[in-house]
NURODO-359999 format. One record per residue: residue in three letters; x negated, y, z of N, C-alpha, C, O in turn. Coordinates in pm, 1 decimal, padded with zeros to 6 digits, always signed. Each point is the difference from the previous one (the first is absolute). Layout:
// NURODO-359999
code:npx:npy:npz:capx:capy:capz:cpx:cpy:cpz:opx:opy:opz
ALA:X:Y:Z:X:Y:Z:X:Y:Z:X:Y:Z;
...
This chain:
// NURODO-359999
code:npx:npy:npz:capx:capy:capz:cpx:cpy:cpz:opx:opy:opz
UNK:-00727.3:+01155.6:+00604.8:+00143.4:+00010.8:-00088.9:-00031.2:+00023.3:-00143.9:+00096.4:+00007.6:-00076.2;
UNK:-00195.3:+00002.7:+00036.4:-00032.6:+00009.5:-00148.8:+00012.1:-00170.9:-00077.1:+00051.5:-00027.2:-00108.5;
UNK:-00088.9:-00026.5:+00164.5:-00020.7:-00164.0:-00013.7:+00117.6:-00044.8:-00042.7:+00009.5:-00056.3:-00109.1;
UNK:+00099.9:+00076.5:+00193.5:+00149.6:-00047.0:+00001.8:+00069.6:+00045.8:-00082.9:+00105.1:-00057.4:-00028.8;
UNK:-00148.1:+00188.6:-00041.5:+00060.9:+00050.7:-00109.3:-00058.5:-00059.3:-00128.2:+00068.0:-00020.4:-00100.5;
UNK:-00204.0:-00006.9:+00111.0:-00050.1:-00080.9:-00129.1:+00087.2:-00128.8:+00024.9:+00088.6:-00029.2:-00080.2;
UNK:-00112.3:-00043.0:+00184.9:+00105.0:-00109.1:-00009.1:+00146.5:+00009.5:-00085.8:+00056.7:-00064.9:-00088.0;
UNK:-00037.6:+00155.5:+00148.3:+00137.1:+00035.7:-00046.1:+00014.3:+00028.2:-00148.0:+00095.7:-00050.4:-00058.6;
UNK:-00190.0:+00133.5:-00013.6:+00007.6:+00028.6:-00144.1:-00022.2:-00142.4:-00062.8:+00087.9:-00045.6:-00073.2;
UNK:-00209.8:-00031.2:+00100.8:+00008.6:-00156.9:-00031.6:+00075.6:-00053.5:-00033.7:+00023.1:-00030.5:-00117.0;
UNK:+00083.9:-00016.2:+00286.7:+00129.5:-00047.7:-00053.9:+00076.4:+00057.6:-00090.2:+00064.7:-00078.8:-00068.9;
UNK:-00047.3:+00223.5:+00040.7:+00102.9:+00081.8:-00032.6:-00039.4:-00008.2:-00177.0:+00089.3:+00029.4:-00079.3;
UNK:-00190.9:-00059.9:+00041.2:-00091.4:-00035.5:-00148.1:+00011.2:-00123.0:-00003.4:+00046.3:-00043.9:-00105.3;
UNK:-00076.3:-00040.4:+00195.4:+00010.1:-00123.8:-00055.4:+00130.8:-00039.0:-00006.5:+00030.3:-00022.5:-00117.2;
UNK:+00046.9:+00007.5:+00182.1:+00168.5:-00003.6:-00008.0:+00070.3:+00063.1:-00126.1:+00076.4:-00062.3:-00073.7;
UNK:-00112.7:+00195.9:+00058.6:+00034.6:+00043.2:-00158.0:-00066.0:-00114.5:-00103.4:+00080.2:-00077.1:-00052.6;
UNK:-00193.1:+00065.3:+00027.7:-00069.6:-00056.9:-00113.6:+00098.5:-00139.4:+00005.6:+00075.2:-00015.2:-00096.2;
UNK:-00072.4:-00092.9:+00210.8:+00068.7:-00106.9:-00015.8:+00141.8:+00019.0:-00051.7:+00062.4:-00086.9:-00061.0;
UNK:-00016.9:+00208.7:+00090.9:+00160.7:-00034.4:-00043.2:-00016.8:+00055.1:-00172.3:+00073.7:-00039.8:-00090.2;
UNK:-00159.5:+00114.3:+00076.6:+00038.4:+00075.2:-00136.4:-00082.6:-00101.9:-00060.1:+00040.0:-00003.1:-00116.4;
UNK:-00149.9:-00098.4:+00130.9:-00062.5:-00054.9:-00110.0:-00009.2:-00179.9:+00030.7:-00093.5:-00074.1:-00030.2;
UNK:+00215.2:+00039.6:+00095.0:+00026.7:-00092.1:+00043.7:-00112.3:-00098.5:+00074.1:-00041.3:-00098.5:-00061.1;
UNK:+00009.5:+00118.9:+00150.6:-00163.3:-00001.6:+00069.2:-00092.5:-00028.0:-00048.5:-00031.5:-00116.6:-00023.7;
UNK:-00019.4:+00191.5:+00003.1:-00115.6:+00034.0:-00113.2:-00161.0:-00031.6:+00116.9:-00009.2:+00029.7:+00119.2;
UNK:-00096.4:-00096.5:-00207.3:-00097.5:-00008.9:+00119.4:-00035.6:+00100.9:+00052.7:-00034.5:-00020.2:+00116.5;
UNK:+00023.5:+00159.0:-00160.0:-00012.7:+00099.5:+00021.7:+00073.9:+00080.0:+00165.7:-00052.6:+00061.5:+00092.8;
UNK:+00170.6:-00096.6:-00117.9:+00097.4:-00025.0:+00147.9:-00080.7:-00048.9:+00132.2:-00046.4:+00035.0:+00108.5;
UNK:+00066.4:-00151.5:-00207.2:-00059.8:-00109.5:+00160.3:-00123.7:+00055.4:+00014.3:-00036.1:-00004.4:+00117.6;
UNK:-00049.1:+00058.6:-00196.6:-00165.7:+00086.2:+00058.5:+00058.9:+00097.2:+00109.8:-00014.4:-00000.6:+00122.2;
UNK:+00081.8:+00079.9:-00201.5:+00047.9:+00093.1:+00077.3:+00051.6:-00004.4:+00147.1:-00042.0:+00061.2:+00098.3;
UNK:+00146.9:-00152.4:-00110.2:+00069.6:-00056.4:+00130.4:-00097.6:-00032.4:+00101.3:-00003.6:+00054.3:+00110.4;
UNK:-00089.2:-00159.6:-00157.4:-00101.6:-00106.8:+00064.0:-00080.8:+00141.0:+00083.3:-00000.5:+00007.5:+00122.8;
UNK:-00067.7:+00103.2:-00216.3:-00021.3:+00064.4:+00073.7:+00036.6:+00088.6:+00111.1:-00074.8:+00046.0:+00086.3;
UNK:+00206.4:-00028.3:-00102.1:+00074.3:+00070.5:+00112.6:+00005.2:-00114.1:+00141.9:-00038.1:+00015.0:+00116.1;
UNK:+00092.2:-00111.7:-00175.4:-00050.6:-00100.3:+00154.9:-00127.9:-00035.1:+00072.2:-00028.3:-00003.8:+00119.7;
UNK:-00049.6:-00023.9:-00245.4:-00150.6:-00001.9:+00097.0:+00001.4:+00137.0:+00087.6:+00003.4:-00023.8:+00120.8;
UNK:-00005.4:+00167.8:-00155.8:-00006.8:+00119.1:+00066.6:+00044.4:+00000.9:+00110.4:-00037.4:+00058.1:+00101.8;
UNK:+00161.4:-00158.1:-00132.3:+00110.4:+00064.3:+00130.5:-00020.3:-00159.2:+00106.6:+00041.9:+00005.3:+00115.7;
UNK:-00095.1:-00113.1:-00157.9:-00075.1:-00102.3:+00047.0:-00100.1:+00056.8:+00089.8:+00007.9:-00016.9:+00121.7;
UNK:-00092.9:+00077.3:-00171.4:-00109.8:+00078.2:+00045.0:+00038.5:+00078.0:+00124.1:-00024.2:-00041.0:+00113.5;
UNK:+00077.6:+00140.9:-00137.0:+00093.7:+00107.8:+00068.8:+00017.3:-00089.3:+00179.4:-00046.2:+00032.7:+00109.3;
UNK:+00126.7:-00142.5:-00148.6:+00043.6:-00069.0:+00074.8:-00094.4:-00034.0:+00103.5:+00008.6:+00025.7:+00120.1;
UNK:-00105.5:-00090.5:-00185.6:-00124.4:-00055.5:+00099.8:-00084.8:+00110.7:+00046.6:-00096.8:-00020.8:+00073.2;
UNK:+00130.7:+00138.4:-00113.9:-00103.5:+00110.7:+00056.9:+00092.9:+00046.3:+00130.6:-00033.8:+00088.8:+00078.3;
UNK:+00163.4:-00169.6:-00069.5:+00069.4:+00084.1:+00055.4:-00014.3:-00108.8:+00140.0:-00029.8:+00030.6:+00115.4;
UNK:+00065.4:-00177.5:-00177.3:-00044.2:-00087.2:+00081.1:-00142.2:+00005.2:+00124.9:+00006.3:-00041.6:+00115.7;
UNK:-00114.5:+00098.6:-00176.5:-00137.4:-00036.3:+00030.2:-00067.0:+00135.8:+00092.0:-00108.9:+00015.5:+00055.1;
UNK:+00253.3:+00087.4:-00071.2:+00018.7:+00159.4:+00059.9:-00108.2:+00083.2:-00024.8:-00071.8:+00059.6:+00080.3;
UNK:+00068.1:-00063.8:-00235.6:-00066.4:+00120.5:-00062.0:+00026.9:+00138.6:+00016.2:+00102.6:+00047.0:-00049.2;
UNK:-00193.4:+00033.5:+00120.7:+00062.2:+00138.6:-00006.9:+00058.0:+00055.9:-00094.0:+00102.7:+00066.5:+00013.4;
UNK:-00158.2:-00085.7:-00113.6:+00010.9:+00088.5:-00135.7:+00160.0:-00066.9:-00061.0:+00089.3:+00076.5:-00036.5;
UNK:-00079.5:-00171.9:+00034.8:+00141.6:-00038.3:-00049.3:+00133.7:+00057.4:+00083.3:+00019.6:-00005.5:+00121.4;
UNK:+00029.7:+00038.1:-00181.4:+00160.6:+00028.8:+00057.0:+00081.7:-00112.8:+00045.1:+00000.7:-00108.9:-00057.4;
UNK:+00068.2:+00137.7:+00161.7:+00057.6:-00099.8:+00064.9:+00148.8:+00001.6:-00040.4:+00070.9:+00085.9:+00052.5;
UNK:-00023.0:-00162.1:-00130.2:+00177.2:+00047.7:-00044.8:+00007.5:-00166.2:+00038.8:-00078.7:-00093.7:-00013.5;
UNK:+00215.8:+00108.5:+00068.8:+00034.3:-00107.5:+00066.5:-00042.7:-00104.6:+00128.3:+00035.8:-00114.7:+00026.8;
UNK:-00127.3:+00207.4:+00037.7:-00037.2:-00033.5:+00130.0:+00101.4:-00017.6:+00086.6:+00065.4:+00099.8:+00030.4;
UNK:-00036.9:-00206.2:+00017.0:+00103.5:-00007.0:+00102.4:+00076.8:-00048.3:-00017.9:+00037.6:-00063.4:+00098.6;
UNK:+00022.1:+00052.1:-00183.7:+00134.7:+00024.7:-00083.2:+00019.6:-00166.6:-00086.3:-00050.5:-00049.7:-00100.7;
UNK:+00128.4:+00014.0:+00180.1:-00001.6:-00163.6:-00065.7:+00054.2:-00027.5:-00136.1:-00056.3:-00064.7:-00088.2;
UNK:+00204.2:+00137.8:+00081.3:+00037.6:-00021.8:-00093.8:-00080.6:+00084.1:-00161.4:+00023.9:-00036.8:-00115.0;
UNK:-00107.8:+00138.8:+00150.3:-00081.0:+00039.9:-00131.3:-00117.7:-00115.6:-00046.5:-00033.7:-00019.3:-00116.8;
UNK:-00016.1:-00046.8:+00226.1:-00044.8:-00088.3:+00011.9:+00030.3:-00124.5:-00060.9:-00077.5:-00063.6:-00071.5;
UNK:+00216.8:+00024.5:+00108.7:+00052.1:-00089.6:-00096.6:-00003.7:+00020.5:-00140.8:-00055.4:-00078.7:-00076.8;
UNK:+00132.1:+00216.8:+00030.3:+00018.1:+00049.7:-00121.8:-00133.5:-00014.5:-00106.9:-00006.7:-00043.9:-00114.8;
UNK:-00105.5:+00107.1:+00215.8:-00139.5:-00033.3:-00076.6:-00024.2:-00158.2:-00044.5:-00026.2:-00033.5:-00115.5;
UNK:+00035.5:-00028.8:+00191.8:-00040.0:-00146.0:-00024.9:+00097.1:-00077.6:-00078.9:-00026.8:-00095.7:-00072.7;
UNK:+00146.4:+00149.1:+00095.5:+00109.6:-00032.0:-00118.4:-00026.2:+00035.7:-00149.7:+00028.4:-00075.9:-00092.6;
UNK:-00088.3:+00205.8:+00077.3:-00024.7:+00061.3:-00092.7:-00095.3:-00063.5:-00092.5:+00015.0:-00006.3:-00122.1;
UNK:-00126.6:-00046.2:+00198.0:-00101.4:-00099.9:-00061.0:+00035.4:-00127.2:-00048.9:-00043.0:-00044.0:-00106.6;
UNK:+00124.8:-00020.2:+00185.7:+00046.4:-00124.8:-00007.6:+00070.1:+00026.6:-00148.4:-00040.2:-00065.3:-00096.4;
UNK:+00156.2:+00172.7:+00079.9:+00068.0:+00008.4:-00163.9:-00086.1:+00015.7:-00058.0:-00023.2:-00085.6:-00085.4;
UNK:-00069.8:+00199.4:+00098.1:-00121.5:-00035.8:-00122.0:-00050.4:-00108.2:-00046.2:+00006.8:-00040.3:-00116.1;
UNK:-00071.7:-00021.7:+00228.8:-00044.1:-00139.8:+00004.9:+00064.6:-00093.6:-00120.9:-00062.8:-00051.1:-00092.8;
UNK:+00190.2:+00043.2:+00116.0:+00121.9:-00074.1:-00071.2:+00008.5:+00047.3:-00125.1:-00006.0:-00082.7:-00091.0;
UNK:+00021.7:+00225.4:+00058.1:+00016.3:+00044.1:-00122.7:-00094.5:-00003.1:-00103.9:+00028.9:+00010.0:-00119.2;
UNK:-00164.5:-00026.5:+00174.2:-00119.2:+00013.4:-00077.9:+00006.1:-00173.2:-00045.3:-00039.0:-00034.7:-00111.4;
UNK:+00095.0:-00070.1:+00216.9:-00018.8:-00132.7:-00051.6:+00115.3:-00024.7:-00121.7:+00000.3:-00084.6:-00089.4;
UNK:+00096.1:+00189.8:+00120.4:+00109.6:-00025.3:-00115.8:-00049.3:+00052.6:-00083.8:+00065.2:-00048.0:-00092.7;
UNK:-00154.5:+00133.4:+00034.0:-00030.2:+00100.6:-00104.6:-00078.3:-00120.0:-00070.8:+00029.1:-00039.2:-00113.0;
UNK:-00144.4:-00021.8:+00201.0:-00071.6:-00119.2:-00079.1:+00059.9:-00113.7:-00072.8:-00041.9:-00043.1:-00107.5;
UNK:+00186.7:-00022.0:+00202.3:+00087.9:-00097.8:-00053.5:+00042.9:+00026.7:-00166.5:-00030.0:-00095.6:-00071.5;
UNK:+00068.0:+00162.5:+00030.5:+00047.5:+00145.3:-00031.5:+00138.5:-00002.6:+00017.5:+00065.1:-00051.4:-00091.1;
UNK:+00000.3:+00100.0:+00198.0:+00120.6:+00044.1:+00051.7:+00009.8:+00135.1:-00019.0:-00027.7:+00050.7:+00108.7;
UNK:+00056.2:+00047.7:-00201.0:-00015.7:+00139.0:+00018.0:+00158.3:+00025.7:+00057.9:+00014.5:+00095.8:+00075.9;
UNK:+00044.4:-00137.0:-00092.6:+00130.4:+00088.8:+00079.5:-00009.7:-00034.7:+00191.1:+00015.2:+00087.9:+00084.8;
UNK:-00040.4:-00219.0:-00057.9:-00035.0:-00002.5:+00177.4:-00138.1:+00076.7:+00012.0:-00019.4:+00060.2:+00105.6;
UNK:-00080.3:-00056.5:-00205.6:-00113.3:+00094.7:+00039.6:+00048.3:+00146.7:+00037.8:-00025.5:+00068.9:+00098.8;
UNK:+00108.7:-00043.4:-00217.9:+00066.8:+00167.0:+00005.9:+00060.5:+00045.7:+00177.1:-00028.9:+00092.5:+00075.9;
UNK:+00110.4:-00194.9:-00067.0:+00058.7:-00026.7:+00108.7:-00041.1:+00069.4:+00159.7:+00033.2:+00084.8:+00082.9;
UNK:-00146.4:-00209.8:-00119.0:-00072.8:+00003.4:+00106.3:-00079.9:+00154.4:+00024.4:-00000.6:+00074.0:+00098.4;
UNK:-00042.7:-00065.9:-00186.8:-00097.9:+00064.3:-00008.4:+00081.3:+00180.5:+00038.9:-00051.2:+00101.6:+00047.0;
UNK:+00171.8:-00127.0:-00086.6:+00093.3:+00159.8:+00025.8:+00002.1:-00034.5:+00180.1:-00024.0:+00084.8:+00086.0;
UNK:+00054.4:-00211.0:-00063.2:+00022.9:-00003.5:+00155.0:-00118.7:+00022.2:+00095.7:+00000.6:+00036.2:+00117.6;
UNK:-00093.2:-00064.9:-00192.3:-00150.6:-00018.4:+00117.8:+00008.1:+00177.6:+00001.9:+00012.1:+00062.2:+00105.5;
UNK:-00020.6:+00000.8:-00233.3:-00035.7:+00140.8:+00002.0:+00087.2:+00124.8:+00073.8:-00025.5:+00113.2:+00041.1;
UNK:+00160.6:-00214.4:-00050.1:+00099.3:+00088.2:+00102.9:-00033.9:-00029.4:+00140.2:-00006.7:+00092.9:+00080.4;
UNK:-00015.3:-00215.1:-00044.2:-00024.1:-00031.9:+00136.7:-00127.7:+00077.3:+00069.4:-00012.2:+00033.7:+00117.7;
UNK:-00075.6:-00016.8:-00223.6:-00139.0:+00056.5:+00030.5:+00056.0:+00179.7:-00004.9:-00056.7:+00082.8:+00071.3;
UNK:+00131.1:-00057.7:-00131.2:+00053.0:+00155.9:+00005.9:+00042.3:+00018.9:+00140.3:-00058.3:+00086.1:+00065.9;
UNK:+00197.4:-00189.4:+00013.4:+00036.7:+00044.6:+00061.1:-00096.8:-00017.0:+00108.5:+00013.9:+00087.8:+00085.2;
UNK:-00106.2:-00170.3:-00060.1:-00112.2:-00007.5:+00122.4:-00062.6:+00094.9:-00025.9:-00005.2:+00050.7:+00112.0;
UNK:-00071.0:+00042.6:-00202.6:-00073.8:+00122.3:-00024.7:+00069.1:+00107.2:+00085.3:-00046.1:+00070.1:+00090.0;
UNK:+00216.3:-00079.0:-00163.0:+00050.6:+00131.8:+00056.0:+00060.0:-00007.3:+00193.3:+00033.0:+00069.0:+00096.4;
UNK:-00050.6:-00185.2:-00136.9:+00064.3:-00056.4:+00169.4:-00146.5:+00043.3:+00142.3:+00005.4:+00040.2:+00116.2;
UNK:-00095.8:-00069.6:-00191.5:-00122.0:-00011.1:+00071.2:-00082.4:+00130.3:+00010.0:-00078.1:+00033.6:+00089.0;
UNK:+00122.6:+00047.1:-00228.0:-00043.7:+00181.5:+00002.8:+00085.2:+00046.3:+00090.7:-00052.8:+00081.2:+00075.9;
UNK:+00180.4:-00105.5:-00052.7:+00081.5:+00070.5:+00070.4:-00053.7:-00010.5:+00166.3:-00029.2:+00087.4:+00081.6;
UNK:+00031.7:-00264.0:-00073.4:-00052.1:+00035.1:+00150.4:-00143.1:+00032.5:+00016.8:-00034.1:+00047.3:+00108.4;
UNK:-00021.9:-00059.1:-00166.9:-00159.6:+00064.1:-00018.4:+00009.5:+00193.2:+00056.1:-00054.1:+00063.3:+00090.7;
UNK:+00140.8:-00031.4:-00188.8:-00000.6:+00182.0:+00002.2:+00077.8:-00018.5:+00120.3:-00052.3:+00067.3:+00088.8;
UNK:+00163.2:-00134.3:-00042.7:+00052.7:+00038.3:+00158.3:-00095.8:-00028.4:+00120.8:+00007.4:+00065.0:+00104.3;
UNK:-00091.0:-00158.4:-00123.1:-00115.9:-00010.7:+00088.8:-00072.0:+00086.2:+00033.5:-00039.4:+00030.8:+00112.4;
UNK:+00013.9:+00023.7:-00237.0:-00139.0:+00095.1:+00007.8:+00069.4:+00142.6:+00066.1:-00059.4:+00071.6:+00080.7;
UNK:+00184.7:-00048.4:-00127.4:+00065.0:+00144.6:+00062.9:+00003.1:-00046.8:+00145.3:-00049.2:+00087.4:+00071.3;
UNK:+00092.3:-00201.8:+00003.0:+00025.8:-00014.7:+00120.2:-00114.5:+00014.3:+00062.8:+00026.9:+00015.2:+00119.1;
UNK:-00180.2:-00011.0:-00142.2:-00091.8:-00002.9:+00044.5:-00025.6:+00173.1:+00033.6:-00103.6:+00037.5:+00055.0;
């Protein structure tokens, strides 16, 4: 669970820097670290690693939200390179919001499953 909190901190810090410094390169690096760490956790989940917490397991809506956030991050990064900063800010805000909804939904489902066992 600590790794997902790190991902949340990377997303929060990166989006804060993206909004306050108009999409600085540092914000892209911090957001990219969060995305890579989140994709690594998704990969560990798919391979069945025992040390990786299983967030979103068996819930189609959570999986769709997670993949949607990756897509929004990718398009946002592309808009930042173009340099369309307003579109970049909007897509980063949407991606972080979608990922946060995924995280909260998956965490509540994870806690409910744990209590039922």
